[in-house]
N, CA and C atoms as a LAMMPS dump frame, in Angstrom:
ITEM: TIMESTEP
0
ITEM: NUMBER OF ATOMS
207
ITEM: BOX BOUNDS ff ff ff
-5.0000000000000000e+02 5.0000000000000000e+02
-5.0000000000000000e+02 5.0000000000000000e+02
-5.0000000000000000e+02 5.0000000000000000e+02
ITEM: ATOMS id mol type element x y z
1 1 1 N -3.005 -405.338 -408.797
2 1 2 C -3.89 -405.334 -410.044
3 1 3 C -4.649 -406.544 -409.82
4 2 1 N -6.074 -406.557 -410.131
5 2 2 C -6.845 -407.614 -410.281
6 2 3 C -7.063 -408.179 -411.879
7 3 1 N -7.192 -409.49 -411.861
8 3 2 C -7.406 -409.811 -412.88
9 3 3 C -8.967 -410.39 -413.136
10 4 1 N -9.741 -409.549 -414.335
11 4 2 C -10.919 -409.745 -414.435
12 4 3 C -11.356 -411.451 -414.969
13 5 1 N -12.48 -411.834 -414.063
14 5 2 C -12.739 -413.511 -414.289
15 5 3 C -14.179 -413.655 -414.171
16 6 1 N -14.436 -414.671 -414.908
17 6 2 C -15.871 -415.038 -414.688
18 6 3 C -16.022 -416.644 -414.238
19 7 1 N -16.776 -416.714 -413.057
20 7 2 C -16.904 -418.049 -412.583
21 7 3 C -18.499 -418.726 -412.805
22 8 1 N -18.455 -419.61 -413.443
23 8 2 C -20.144 -420.195 -413.831
24 8 3 C -19.902 -421.75 -414.042
25 9 1 N -21.357 -422.224 -413.679
26 9 2 C -21.744 -423.492 -414.029
27 9 3 C -22.598 -423.562 -415.064
28 10 1 N -22.136 -424.138 -416.402
29 10 2 C -22.921 -424.067 -417.637
30 10 3 C -24.017 -425.28 -417.658
31 11 1 N -23.998 -426.138 -416.737
32 11 2 C -25.159 -427.11 -416.621
33 11 3 C -25.185 -427.97 -418.035
34 12 1 N -23.883 -427.996 -418.572
35 12 2 C -23.736 -428.774 -420.061
36 12 3 C -24.723 -428.14 -421.208
37 13 1 N -24.945 -426.906 -421.147
38 13 2 C -25.799 -426.077 -422.105
39 13 3 C -24.952 -425.635 -423.199
40 14 1 N -25.265 -425.994 -424.372
41 14 2 C -24.608 -425.544 -425.522
42 14 3 C -24.626 -424.1 -425.84
43 15 1 N -26.033 -423.574 -425.52
44 15 2 C -26.312 -422.079 -425.495
45 15 3 C -25.604 -421.271 -424.676
46 16 1 N -25.495 -421.846 -423.296
47 16 2 C -25.043 -421.088 -422.008
48 16 3 C -23.465 -421.023 -422.497
49 17 1 N -22.964 -421.843 -423.079
50 17 2 C -21.226 -421.694 -423.276
51 17 3 C -21.102 -420.703 -424.542
52 18 1 N -22.086 -420.556 -425.599
53 18 2 C -22.021 -419.758 -426.512
54 18 3 C -22.178 -418.303 -425.816
55 19 1 N -23.161 -418.084 -425.148
56 19 2 C -23.482 -416.786 -424.475
57 19 3 C -22.293 -416.419 -423.641
58 20 1 N -21.516 -417.426 -422.81
59 20 2 C -20.332 -417.087 -422.078
60 20 3 C -19.413 -416.429 -422.841
61 21 1 N -19.062 -416.836 -424.147
62 21 2 C -17.92 -416.446 -424.799
63 21 3 C -18.117 -414.755 -425.202
64 22 1 N -19.225 -414.619 -425.406
65 22 2 C -19.762 -413.004 -425.626
66 22 3 C -19.695 -412.11 -424.383
67 23 1 N -19.992 -412.907 -423.667
68 23 2 C -20.094 -412.123 -422.056
69 23 3 C -18.676 -412.002 -421.442
70 24 1 N -17.686 -412.739 -421.843
71 24 2 C -16.618 -412.825 -421.708
72 24 3 C -15.72 -411.56 -422.338
73 25 1 N -16.221 -411.403 -423.466
74 25 2 C -15.712 -410.226 -424.336
75 25 3 C -16.279 -408.879 -423.899
76 26 1 N -17.541 -408.72 -423.603
77 26 2 C -18.28 -407.747 -423.173
78 26 3 C -17.375 -407.406 -421.807
79 27 1 N -17.423 -408.155 -420.829
80 27 2 C -16.609 -407.713 -419.453
81 27 3 C -15.182 -407.554 -419.543
82 28 1 N -14.499 -408.183 -420.615
83 28 2 C -13.043 -408.011 -420.489
84 28 3 C -12.679 -409.181 -419.587
85 29 1 N -13.313 -410.33 -419.541
86 29 2 C -12.787 -411.247 -418.695
87 29 3 C -11.51 -411.899 -419.318
88 30 1 N -10.442 -411.957 -418.304
89 30 2 C -9.26 -412.743 -418.804
90 30 3 C -9.138 -414.228 -418.302
91 31 1 N -9.942 -414.627 -417.447
92 31 2 C -9.97 -415.842 -416.884
93 31 3 C -11.322 -416.406 -416.856
94 32 1 N -11.679 -417.473 -417.281
95 32 2 C -12.939 -418.375 -417.374
96 32 3 C -12.835 -419.465 -416.309
97 33 1 N -13.59 -419.559 -415.137
98 33 2 C -13.649 -420.628 -414.258
99 33 3 C -14.801 -421.519 -414.45
100 34 1 N -14.803 -422.766 -415.224
101 34 2 C -15.985 -423.223 -415.896
102 34 3 C -16.277 -424.642 -415.14
103 35 1 N -17.727 -424.757 -414.855
104 35 2 C -17.704 -426.204 -414.416
105 35 3 C -18.865 -426.755 -415.176
106 36 1 N -18.969 -427.938 -415.528
107 36 2 C -20.043 -428.635 -416.62
108 36 3 C -20.35 -427.871 -417.806
109 37 1 N -19.113 -427.749 -418.555
110 37 2 C -19.057 -427.282 -419.731
111 37 3 C -19.672 -428.21 -420.593
112 38 1 N -20.376 -427.603 -421.755
113 38 2 C -21.037 -428.45 -422.868
114 38 3 C -19.789 -429.106 -423.665
115 39 1 N -18.557 -428.536 -423.988
116 39 2 C -17.577 -429.269 -424.427
117 39 3 C -16.242 -428.536 -424.067
118 40 1 N -15.265 -429.201 -424.664
119 40 2 C -13.897 -428.595 -424.494
120 40 3 C -12.847 -428.937 -425.539
121 41 1 N -12.141 -427.962 -425.972
122 41 2 C -11.453 -428.341 -427.081
123 41 3 C -10.321 -429.37 -426.65
124 42 1 N -9.97 -430.116 -427.812
125 42 2 C -9.008 -431.013 -427.542
126 42 3 C -7.481 -430.724 -427.567
127 43 1 N -7.107 -429.563 -428.446
128 43 2 C -6.045 -428.929 -428.596
129 43 3 C -6.135 -427.598 -428.458
130 44 1 N -5.949 -427.02 -427.318
131 44 2 C -5.87 -425.428 -427.233
132 44 3 C -5.26 -425.272 -425.982
133 45 1 N -4.187 -424.706 -426.204
134 45 2 C -3.279 -424.538 -424.566
135 45 3 C -3.74 -423.483 -423.746
136 46 1 N -4.99 -422.742 -424.248
137 46 2 C -5.527 -421.87 -423.532
138 46 3 C -6.476 -422.349 -422.442
139 47 1 N -6.94 -423.714 -422.703
140 47 2 C -7.684 -424.477 -421.636
141 47 3 C -7.128 -425.594 -421.011
142 48 1 N -7.28 -425.63 -419.792
143 48 2 C -6.914 -426.583 -418.895
144 48 3 C -8.189 -427.323 -418.212
145 49 1 N -8.333 -428.569 -418.663
146 49 2 C -9.787 -429.351 -418.251
147 49 3 C -9.304 -430.658 -417.279
148 50 1 N -10.037 -430.593 -416.53
149 50 2 C -10.117 -431.631 -415.365
150 50 3 C -9.795 -433.15 -416.19
151 51 1 N -9.146 -434.136 -415.482
152 51 2 C -9.207 -435.423 -416.224
153 51 3 C -10.76 -436.184 -416.298
154 52 1 N -11.653 -435.776 -415.548
155 52 2 C -12.979 -436.132 -415.999
156 52 3 C -13.824 -435.375 -416.863
157 53 1 N -13.106 -434.082 -417.392
158 53 2 C -13.602 -433.096 -418.307
159 53 3 C -14.905 -432.399 -417.883
160 54 1 N -15.19 -432.313 -416.48
161 54 2 C -16.245 -431.642 -415.84
162 54 3 C -15.892 -430.092 -415.366
163 55 1 N -14.822 -429.868 -415.527
164 55 2 C -14.439 -428.269 -415.196
165 55 3 C -13.126 -427.892 -415.944
166 56 1 N -13.171 -426.407 -416.168
167 56 2 C -11.887 -426.014 -416.947
168 56 3 C -11.502 -424.434 -416.267
169 57 1 N -10.397 -424.275 -416.629
170 57 2 C -9.89 -422.886 -416.534
171 57 3 C -9.397 -422.613 -417.9
172 58 1 N -9.899 -421.454 -418.445
173 58 2 C -9.901 -420.829 -419.82
174 58 3 C -8.999 -419.501 -419.572
175 59 1 N -8.1 -419.157 -420.468
176 59 2 C -7.232 -418.197 -420.684
177 59 3 C -7.897 -417.475 -421.971
178 60 1 N -8.41 -416.264 -421.823
179 60 2 C -9.017 -415.549 -422.993
180 60 3 C -8.009 -414.587 -423.759
181 61 1 N -8.558 -414.43 -424.685
182 61 2 C -7.8 -413.057 -425.46
183 61 3 C -8.246 -411.527 -425.07
184 62 1 N -8.785 -411.585 -424.122
185 62 2 C -9.529 -410.345 -423.498
186 62 3 C -8.436 -409.408 -422.723
187 63 1 N -7.101 -409.284 -423.161
188 63 2 C -6.11 -408.515 -422.238
189 63 3 C -6.404 -407.185 -422.173
190 64 1 N -7.099 -406.566 -423.042
191 64 2 C -6.761 -405.119 -422.953
192 64 3 C -8.411 -404.474 -423.176
193 65 1 N -9.347 -405.376 -422.914
194 65 2 C -10.565 -405.151 -422.568
195 65 3 C -10.792 -404.239 -421.066
196 66 1 N -12.145 -403.563 -421.12
197 66 2 C -12.142 -402.823 -419.925
198 66 3 C -13.634 -403.107 -419.647
199 67 1 N -13.845 -403.238 -418.43
200 67 2 C -15.379 -403.353 -417.81
201 67 3 C -16.143 -402.235 -418.515
202 68 1 N -17.403 -402.549 -419.07
203 68 2 C -18.451 -401.599 -419.244
204 68 3 C -18.895 -400.673 -418.268
205 69 1 N -19.126 -399.546 -418.695
206 69 2 C -19.453 -398.635 -417.457
207 69 3 C -21.102 -398.444 -417.574
């Protein structure tokens, strides 16, 4: 079984990070591999952020979504 994921460099763009959230829902991504995010939540167990806060692995709530046809 494949886990749908998105890997992206956001180049610290707030707009790109906002669009990523909707894109993850659209494609049913369960994992986001992000570098150069604009922000990271301080207390969110779904986010694992590097010590220097330049990259993150995020688990989404899209467990039952399917890829659009």
